[in-house]
N, C-alpha and C positions, 0 to 999 in steps of 0.2 A: 587682115592687113598686116603684111610683113614689116617688121621694124628691126633695124640693125643698129646697135649702139656700141661704138668703140670707146675704150678708156685706157688710161695707164701711161700715156705719153708724158713728156716733160723735157726738161733741160738736163743734160748729163755731160760729163767730161769725156773726152776720148778715152777709150778703155773701159768705160763704165758699162753698167747693165740696166735694162728695163724689161718689164713684163707687161705686154699689152694684153687686154681682154676685149672680147667681143660677144655681146649677148644678143641672140636672135629670138624674136618673138613673133607670133602670128602664124607659124608654120611648123611643120615637123622638121626637127633638126637631125635629119638623117642623111643628107646629101654631102657630096664632097664640098669642102670649103677651102677658102684661100685668103691670104693676106696679100694686099697690094700696097704700093707706095707711090707718091707723086711728089716731086720737088719742082720748084718754080722753073717754068720754061720746058719742062719735060713731060712726056706721056706717062700716064699711069702704068706701072708695071707690076706683074706678079712676082713676089719674092719667095712665096712658100705656099704649098697646097697639101691637103690631107684628104684621103678618101673616108668613107664611112667606116672602113675597116682598118683605119690608121696607117695606111701606106702613105708615106710622105715624099715630097719632091721640093727641091730648093733651087733657086737661082744660084749660079756659081758665085755671085758677088756676096752671098750670105752663107754659103755652105760651110758648115763647121762652126758657125758662130750663132746662128738662129735656130731655134727649135719650135716647130708648130706642134700643137696638141689640142685635143678637144675633150670636153666633158659632156657627153650627150645627155646625161641626167640633169645637167644645169643649162642645157642649150647654150653653151659657151665655148668659144674658141680662144686659144691663147697663142701668143708669140713671145717666147723668151729670147731676148736679144743680148748677147754677151759681146765683149770686145768691140764695142761700138766705135765707129770712126765718123769723121765729118761727112763722108759721103752717104752715110745713113740718114742724114738729115732730110726729112720729108714728112708729109701728112700720110699716115698709115690707115688703110681701110681694110675691112674684111667683107666678104661676100661669098655667095655660093660659087662653085668653080666647076666648069668653066662659065664665063659670063655669056648669057644670052640676052637678046632684046628685052625679054621679060625681067630677067634678074637685074638688068641694068637699072631698073627702076628702084631697086632696093638699096642703092648706095647710101650710107649714112654720112654723118658729118666728118668722120675720121678723127684721128687723134694725132696731134703734132708732136714729133720727136725732133729735138734739136740737140746736136752733138757739137759742143763747143767748149773751148778752154777759157 
């Protein structure tokens, strides 16, 4: 049974930093992974993805500020977020990338990131 657990969110001031973690269990952690976010009234959007060979891709809104990485030995995905702004406020989720009908079953609870002064 695949389980995804995100952590590391919190309240941070504009310009601040956070590091999100995502632990995947119940399956081999070798596929491409991604981080998504969803704010109230908006669709969930992918902000960063990483292949099994560590090739990365970022949405323009976070490029240069966020860094996605993975530790395959720990079955863990990370998102280092720097220079946060209020538009980054959202619940952040990780999952396999791209999403398929099967993988859509694996969504976790997410972790809330709030950027506010």
